[in-house]
N, C-alpha and C positions, 0 to 999 in steps of 0.2 A: 441584386437588388436593383430595382430600375430607378433611374433618375428622372427630377421631374421637369416636364417640357418648360420651355421658354415659351414667350409670346411671337417670335419671330419664327420659330421654323419647330411647331410641336413635334415633328417626327424625327427631325433630321439627329437630335440628341437622345431619342427615348430608347433605353435598352428593356429588349422584351424578356419578359421572366423565362427562366428555364422550363422546358416542359418536363411531365412526369418522365419521360422514358429517359431526359438528358440527366435528372436526377439521380435515378437508377442507375446510371453509367456512371456517373461522378463518383458515386459510394463506391458501384463496383471496381474502379480503378484505385483506390487507395486501398489495397490489401492488406498495407502493413495495419493500419487501423480496425479493420473487420478482423485480422486475426488476434490484434489485442483486445478487442472487445471479446473474440470467441474465449482468449485465453482465462480474462475475467469470468464471463460466464460457465467455462467449465470448471474453475476453481471453486466457486460457490456449490455448483450442482455435486463435484465429486466431493467435496467436502461434508456437505449434507449426506449423501450416499454412504459415504467410509463414518461418519458419526454414528448414524444409525444402525447398518448392517455390516460394518467394518470391511474387513477385506484388502489385502496388499495391492490388489489392481486397483481399485478405487484411489489409494493414497497415492500411487507411484503415478495416473493420470492426473492427480490435481498438482503435484509436485511438477509434473511436466506443463503442463497450464499455467503454472507460477512463472518457470524458467522463462517460457515464451514470451509471456505477457511483460516481466520486467527486462527481458533480454531486447526485446523490441523498443521498449521506450527508452531505454539505454543507448540502443544504435542511433535513434530519431535525433537524442539530444547531443550525441558526441561524435556520433559519424564512425568511421573506420580510421584508426591511428596512421600515421603516416608516421615512416622512420625517421624523419629530420625532426619530428616534433613529439616524438615518442613519451619522453620523461614528462610532459606537462601535459600531455595527454592522459596518463598514469595517474599524475596529482590530483588530476580534475576528476578525473571518474572515479576514483577514491573515496571522495569526500562527498559523492552523490550518494542519499540513502537507499537509492534503488539498487545500487550496486552491492551494498550490505545486506538488503534483503536477497538480494541475487544468490551471494554466497551461500547466505544461510539457507537458501532453497537447495543449493547442492549438496550442502551438508545434510541436511534432511533426506536427500535422495538417496545418500550413500547409507543413511541409518536404517535400524528398525522401524516401522510406523509409530509414530507417536502422534496422537489425534491433534494435541493439545496446540502443537506447533503448527497446525493448519489454521486456525482461529484468527490470527491477525490478518494472514491473506485473503481469508475467504471475509473478513471485516471490509478491507480496503476493498474487493472484488466488487462487493454489492454495490456501493456507491460508484465506483468506476462505470459497471455495466449500466445502472440507473440512469447515469447522466449521458451514458452513450446514447441509451434508449430514448430519453426525453429530448436530445439536442439533434440526433442524427438519425436515426431509425425511424422512429414514428413521422417526424416531418417528411421523411423521403417516400418511406414504401406506402402510406397511406394517401391517397390520390385525395386531391378537393372534392370530387364528384362523388367520393365514397361515403356511404352510410355512418363507417364508423370514422369517418374524420370529425364530426362535431365532437363525437365523445372521445376522440385523442386530444384534440385542441381544448377541450372544456373542461375536462376532467382527469385524464391519463397523464399529461403533461404536467399540468398545475399540480396534480397530487405529488409528480415525481421529484418536483420542483420542491413542494412544501417538506416531502420525506429529505431530501438532502440537506435545506437549509436546518431544519430543526435536529436532524439526528446525526448528522455526520462528524459534528466536533465531538458530542457524547460520546458518540462510539469509539472515535481515535483516542480519547482520552482513557475510555475503558480499554483499548488495545495496549497503552503503556502500562498502565495498571494491571495487565493480566502479564505481559511482560516481565514486569518486576514482580510481583507477587506470587505468581503461579508458574509460568513455565521454567524459571531457572530454577526454583526448590524441586519441580518435576523432574528435570534433567537430572539433578544431584542426587534425585532418591532411585533414578532408575541407571545410573551409574552401578549402584549395589546391585540391582536385578539383572545387569547383564544387556539392558535394551539400548543404551546407547554406550559409546567410549568413554574414556574418562577426559578425551582431550574436548569431549563436545560442550559440558558445561562452562570450560575455559574460553571457548572459542565465542559463546554466547556472553560470558563477563565483557569480553572484549567489544561485543557488537555493542551492549550495552552502556560501556564508555564511551562509544561513539555517539550513540542517542542521547547520552547525558548532557553532550557537549553542545550538541545542535539541538534539541527538542526540549521545549519547555514544558511539554506534558510529560518527559520521561523524568525530569528534575523535580517536576511535582509529586511524581507516585515515589521517587526514591525520597523527597521529604517528609511524605507520609510515612513510608517505612520506619525512617528515625525517628518521627514523630511515636510512632506506638513502639519502637524498641525501647527509647528514653522513658515510656511509661511502664515497661517491663522492669527494665535493668537499673535504671537511674535510683540512687537510695537504696538498693539492696547490697548483700555480701558481693552480688557480681560487679559494682560497679567499675572497679578500676579496672578489670579484664576489658569488661566491655568499653571503655574509652579507650584502650589498646587496640582494639579491636577496629573501632571506629577510626582512629587516627592511623591504623596501616590501610584500612580499605579507602580511607579518602586519599593515602598518598600513593596507592596502587592506581586509585580508579582517577589519578589526576583531576578531583572535583574541586578545584578552583576557581577563579573567575572564568566565565564563560565564554564563548566566541558571539559576536554579534550576528553574524551573517550565519544564516543557515543555508545548508547545501540543496534543498529543498523542501517544500512544503508536506505536512506531515502527512503521511502516506500517497503523497501524491505519485503516480507513476503515468501521467498523459502530458 
């Protein structure tokens, strides 16, 4: 960004705008950010391919892309642990929601392909990739002299900004409902079909406990689940058993007063 020249010496304080070549070199030098973007883009593409055509190779590619993108952001956020500070480092990184999604990714990698578990990652990746294209890729790779520059600056970039502003919160809320209403029951059913191990739903419950503590959207999804369960079981023959189950789940999940500080924003991995 150039500075405004003063009246005494117009040229001395002026900072020239970087050239198109300099912009490309600067973007190329940020290899971690490029790999982060490629990880998210690959997640979206491979999830779509796996959802349509199936195939374990596409599932594995999506999982590897997930591990790449989340591993990079955790490295950029927390760095390499030092032996002298290993305890606070572990405590800090374990309350980062990106760590929780990375651990889940490792579990999905070691399990048989289950397409539904890719949907939250793909949803996050759509917005991360769109924001990178809007803020980094298009402004850098399309020079002002190109005929595509006007289309990029007046149509593509504003369209991507509109998409993120109007649909990101809605989609993140949908992910929270998906995790509570669909993925957890899906995993429980898959235990009986031998698609996942008995420990997989238990691990996912622990993940939801973490999400409940830090994510307002996950708490909203659980509140909606309880509202619907109340409508079914309250006032009927099974009310006493239902209330005991609710009490047990509340104690097990430690679903009491919530922490005020959130480890990271919803679905953020940049």
